[in-house]
C-alpha positions in Angstrom: 167.4 75.2 124.7 168.7 73.0 121.9 172.2 71.5 121.3 174.5 73.4 118.9 174.2 70.6 116.4 170.5 71.2 116.1 170.9 74.9 116.0 173.4 74.7 113.2 171.5 72.0 111.3 168.6 74.5 110.7 171.0 76.5 108.5 172.3 73.6 106.5 171.0 71.5 103.6 170.4 68.3 105.6 168.9 69.1 109.0 167.8 65.6 110.1 170.3 65.2 112.9 167.6 63.7 115.3 165.7 65.4 118.0 165.6 64.0 121.6 164.5 65.6 124.9 164.4 64.5 128.5 161.1 63.4 130.1 162.1 64.6 133.6 160.8 68.2 133.0 157.4 69.7 133.2 158.3 72.3 130.6 156.3 72.3 127.3 159.6 72.6 125.4 162.5 71.1 127.5 166.1 71.0 126.5 166.6 69.1 123.3 169.6 67.4 121.6 170.6 65.5 118.5 171.3 61.9 117.8 175.0 62.4 118.3 174.5 64.1 121.7 172.1 61.3 122.6 174.7 58.7 122.0 177.2 60.7 124.1 174.6 61.0 126.9 173.8 57.3 126.9 177.6 56.5 127.0 177.7 58.4 130.4 175.7 55.6 131.9 174.3 57.7 134.7 177.5 59.7 135.4 177.4 63.5 135.8 176.2 65.2 132.6 177.6 68.7 133.3 180.5 68.2 130.9 178.2 66.7 128.3 175.9 69.7 128.5 178.9 72.1 128.1 180.2 70.1 125.1 176.8 70.1 123.4 176.9 73.9 123.1 173.3 74.5 124.0 171.6 77.5 122.5 168.5 79.3 123.6 165.5 79.0 121.2 162.1 80.6 121.4 159.1 78.2 121.4 158.5 78.7 117.7 162.1 77.9 116.8 162.1 74.9 119.1 159.0 73.6 117.3 160.6 74.2 113.9 163.8 72.4 115.0 161.7 69.4 116.2 159.9 69.3 112.8 163.0 69.7 110.7 165.6 67.7 112.6 163.7 64.4 112.9 160.8 62.6 114.3 160.0 63.7 117.9 161.6 61.2 120.3 161.7 61.0 124.0 165.2 60.9 125.4 
């Protein structure tokens, strides 16, 4: 899954919105989010992230699309 900002950026002219993902998963392609969502997540300072997840508008991506989003949206970064 990727946040809605990443999903929509793939259809726009300037897709470099950033690409972050959590390191608490053993999945090859864990949930990923953009720089804006990263800032919102950091601002939670450990509080429940359920509302953040809902607001981010996560979309399901296949593995190939996840890889494309990572490559187009910015340098891979660990969240």
